[in-house]
N, C-alpha and C positions, 0 to 999 in steps of 0.2 A: 821184682815188681810184683805187687798184690793183685788180686782179681779186681779190687776197687780201682787201682790204676788202669788195668785193661779196660774196665767199663768207662772210666772218665775219658780215656784215649779215643773212645769212639763216639762219644756223645756229640750230637749236632747242637751248635752253639747260637745263641742270640747275643750278639755284641752290643752292649748298652750305651757305649759312649766312645765316639772317635772323632777325629778331625781329618778325615781322609778325603782328598780330591777325588773327583771321579776319574775314570780312565780317560776320559776325553780331555779334561783339564790337565792331567798329568802330561799326556801327549803334546798339547799345545805349549805347555811351559817347557818341554823337552828335559824333564827332570833326570839328573844323573847322580853319581855317587855322592856329590858334595850336596844334594838337595835332600839326602837321607839323614842328615844330622840330628835334626830336631832335639831330643833331649841330651844327645851326647855333645850337642853344640853348647848347651848350658853348663855342662861339667868342664868343658874347654874353657869357657869364659871364666868360671870361677877358679880355674887352675892358672888363669892370667892371659889368656888370649884375647885379643882385641875382638869386640863384638863386630860381626859381619865379615870377618877374614876369610871365611870358607865360602861365603855367598857372592863376594864381589865379582863383577864380570870384568873388572879392570885387571884381575890378576890371571895368569896363565893356569892351567890345569897343573903344571909341574910345580908351580909355586904353591898352590893350594895344597897339593899332596905333601909337599914338604912341611908346611904348616901343620896339616893334619898329624903327621907322624911326631912332630915336636910336642904337640899337647897329648897325643895318644900315650906317649910315655908317661906323662904326668898323671893321667886320669883313667887309665885301662882297667883300674882295679873296681871300678864302680859297676853297679848293676845295670845303668844305662849302657855303659861300654861292654858288658856281657851280652846284652840284648843285641847290640850291633855286630858283635863277634859272631853270635848264633845265627843271625839273619844272613850275613855274608857268607859263612861256611856252608849252610844247609841250602841256601836258595842259589848261590853263585859259585860254590866251591872255592871260595877265597880264603887263603890262609897266608899269602904273601904279603907282609906288612912292610913293604918298601915303596919307594916312589914308582918304580916301574910296575910293580904289582898293583898298585892303585889305579895307575893309569889303564892297565889291562882290564881290571874289574870295572872301571869306569865305562868302557866300551859295552860291557855285558849289561850293565844297569841301563844304559841308553837304548840298547836292542830290547830289553824288557819292557821300557817304557812304550816302545812302538809295537809292542807285541799285543795285539788285540785279546788274546787269551790269558794274559799274564794275571789280571785280577781274579778271574775265575779260578786259575790254577793255584794261586797263594791262598786266597780267602775261601773259596767253595771246596776245593778238592783237598789241599794240604792242611788248612786250618780247620775244615770241617764247620765253617760259619755259614749258617742259612741267611742271616739277616745282620746288618750293622747300622746303628744310628750314627749318623755323622753331622758335624757342625761345621759347615763351610760357608755360612751366611747366604744359602740360597736354597729354596725348595725345588729348583729345577735340576734334578740330579740326573735323571734320564740313565738310571742304571738299576737293574732289578734287584740288586743285592744290598742296596742302600735305602734308608729312609731318613728324612731330615728332622733335625731339631735346631731351633733358631735362638740365637742369642737375643734377648730382648733388651739388653742394657741400653742401646742406642736410643730407646724411646723414653728413657727416664735419666739418661747422663745429658741433661740439657744445660749447657753453659752459655750458648751464643744463639742469635737468630738462625745461624747456619744450621744448628742441630735440629731446630724444628723444621727448616726446609728439607732436611735430609729426610725426616720422617714424612713430610708432605709428599716428597717424590717417590718414597717406597709405596706410600698408600694410594697414590694417584689423586690426590684431593688438594684443595686449597683451605688453609686453616686461618680463621680470622678470631677465634675466641678460644677459651680453654675448653668449654663444652665441645667445641668443634674438634680440638685436639684429641680429646678422649675418645670421640667417634671415630677419628683416623686409627688411632692405637687398637680400638676394638676391630676395626674393619681388617687391620692387618692381621690380627690373630685369627679371625675368622677365615681370611683367605689362606693363610698357612695351613690352617687345619684342613681346608678343602684340598690343599695341594699335597697333603700327605704328611704334614709334620705330626710327630707322635708325642712331643712333649715341648715346653717351653723351657728356657735356660736362663738363670740369673747368674751372672759372673762377676758381680759388683764388689766381692770381696777382694778382688785385686786392685780396685781404685778408692774404695771406701769401706766403712764398716758395715757389717752385716745387721747391726742393730738398726731397728727402724722406729721412729716415733708415729704418731697417728694424728697428722695435721688435718684441719679441716678443709673442705673444698675451697672456702674464702682464702685461706692462708696460702694454699698452693696457686690459686688464681692470681692472687697479688703478684707473686714471683713470675708467674707466666706472663702476665700482662707487662711486667718490667722488661722481660726478654724481647717482647714483640717491639717494643720501642726502641730497641738498640740497632745499631748497623750490624752487618754480617760479621765483622771482625770484633767489635767490642762485646763484652759479656759480663757475667757475674762470676764471683768464685764459687767453688764447691760449697763452702759454708752458707753462702747467700741462697743457694739453690737447694739446700737440703729439704725444706718443707715440701718442695714441689717433687724432688726425688722420692721422698718417702710416700707421698700420696700416690704417686704412679706405681710404686712397687706394690701397694695395696690394690690398686686397680688392676694391674697385670695378674696379681693372683686371683682376684675375684673373677675376672673374665677367663682366666685358665680353668677355674672351677666350672664356670658356666659351660665352657666347651669341653668339659671332661677331658682335660689336658694335665697329665702329671707336670710337676714343676721341679726340674733339676737345678740345684743350687750348689755352686762351689763352696767347700768347706775345707779349711786346713791349709796344707802346704802351698807355697806359691812357686811357680816355675820361673826361673830367672830370665828366660827368653821372653817371657810375657810381662814380668813385673819389673824389669830393669835391675836385676841383681838384688832383689830382696824388698818387696813391699813390706808394709806393717803387718806382720804375722798375726798379730793379735786381733786385727779387723776380721779374721776369717774363722774365729772360734765359734763352732756351732750353738754354743750356749747363748749367743747374742740373738738367735732367731727365736728363742723361747716364747716371747710375746706373740709373734706371728704364728707359731705352731698351735699356740693354745686358742688364738682367735679364730683360725681358719680350720676348724675340725673336719671339714668336708673336702678339704684339699689332699692331694697326694703329693707329699714332698719328698723327694729323692735326693738325699744329702750325699753329695759324691765325695769320694776319696777317704771314707771312713773317718773324716774329720782330723786325720793325722796332722800334727802330733797332739792333737786334743782328743784323742781316741777314747779315752776312758769316760769322759763326759758324754761323748758322742753314743757310746754304747748304752749308757744309762738313758739318754733321751730316746733312742731307738726302742728300748725295752718298754718305755713308759708311755709313748705316744702312738696311738694307732694310726695316725696319718703321716707317720715318718717311715720311710723305706731306706735301708742301707745300700750302699753301693761300693764295690771294691775297685772301681775304676782307677788305674795309675798305682794303686797302693803298692802292688807286689814289685814293681820295678823302682820304686824309691827305696824299698827295703824288703826284700823276701823274708827276712827275719821277723820284722815287725808285721807283715801281712799275715805270717803264719801265727804269730801271737794273737793278732786281732781275730782272726778266723776262729781259733781255739775258743777264745772268750765269746765271740759271737754265737757260736753254736750252743754255749752253756746259757747264754742270757737271751737271745732274740729270737722270736717265732721264725721258723725257717722260711714261711711264706713272704716275709718282709725283707729277704736278702738277695741282692743282685750281685752275681759272682764275677763277672768279667765285663770291663771295658777297656779296650786297648789304649785309647786316649793318644795315639800317634796320628801324624801327619803323612804317614807312608805305610803301605801294606806290608812291607818287610818287617817293620817293627811290630805291627799288629801279630804277624806270625810267630815272632820270637816270644813276644810277651805271653801269648795264649799257651805256647808250649811250656813256659815256665809255670804259668797258674795251673795247668792241669796237674803238674807234678806236685805242686804245693798243696792243693786241695787233696790229691790223692794221699800224700803223706799224712795231713792232719786227720783225715776221716779214718785212715788205717790206724793211727795211734788212738782214735776215740773207740774203735772197734776193739782193739787190744786191751784198753782199760776198762772195758765193759760198759761204757756209757752209750754205746750205740751198737746195733746188729748190723751185720754186713748189708741186709737188705735195707734197712733204714738209711745207711750211709749212702748207698747208691740212690735211693729215692731223694735224698738231700741233695746230692750232686745234681741230679736232673732238674730239680727245682731252681737251684741257684743259677744254673748255666742256661735254662731254657723256660721252663713252665712259668716261673714268676714273672718274667718279662712279657711272656705272651699275655698273661693276666693282667698285669699293671697297665700295660700299654695297649691293652685290647687289639692285639694283633690277630689277623685272620690267617692262622697258619695251619 
């Protein structure tokens, strides 16, 4: 291991994107071994497992353990599997891949769930994470290591009157007109910011194209008024509501700018546990965002996941647009090889102040631990290679690492650290 690896191994991290439940939620849900599947569950599904087979409360732990092992044999080559293996070995001492071994480690995971110090031990002490941004659709986190980011899709994915009522309930207001609805969305953003939200999140690439037209207020209002006239159950198609969706996407960007909130946007690869075994991948090509990026030059767009598999055009966009920031969330556990390749190119192309180096993107802290362990090694390898080839000094490589793992996030999200 090089001195660069040693330096990176001791860096305190700002984790830019997670889906981690709070310790209180994990304890309330009594999460166990089978609650830690997340991405591995997706690989099992694409290897033939029935969706929900490991989460059903109608099956015994013995039955679920047998199913786990059946599909573990089919999918234990992937990086998702390697992350699970690393977490289980390092944090629980688990290497007995049998039904009995799983039942025994399941008891250990349950005990960890009920250990009030477990999160601090795994995140703060072992992973050296000082702060993590988490998306669990609440700003009421009540945990000092977390800051919230909120999905805003529910405010523009409007198909029925019930969808409007959901926004009314969240904002605590009654809406009788389209201007009143815009006020409700604005009030939500303002309140979320006051409650600690560090960025807004647009995840619409999972359910529609990233491409947005620029409809007028009148065009959007016509659609909104049609929805107001329907019953709770009846509604409009996605195509019929497109003008309303697009107008609201513009509005959320505009108000995020007003509140000085960065805007995280999903680009690239879809997770099968979210998209139902493969959404339309072409919907999430970052090139589709170009009109928005060009229009809102005063926004801070954080384009997640390096746009993979459209990462070549993503790199060109990040190089050319001052308002675009890159983010390696999730990338390295999709493919460490691709992650390493993208990082090499990004060092050569993108100003280092625009790069965010880590987001675990897990719904359990064990996955975050394993992911960060992998990423520290990959970044160390890449920077060592850059030093050896003469394109960076060792001092510059260490400064780069500190920037992408910590300083850039403090600056972009205006953290008081």
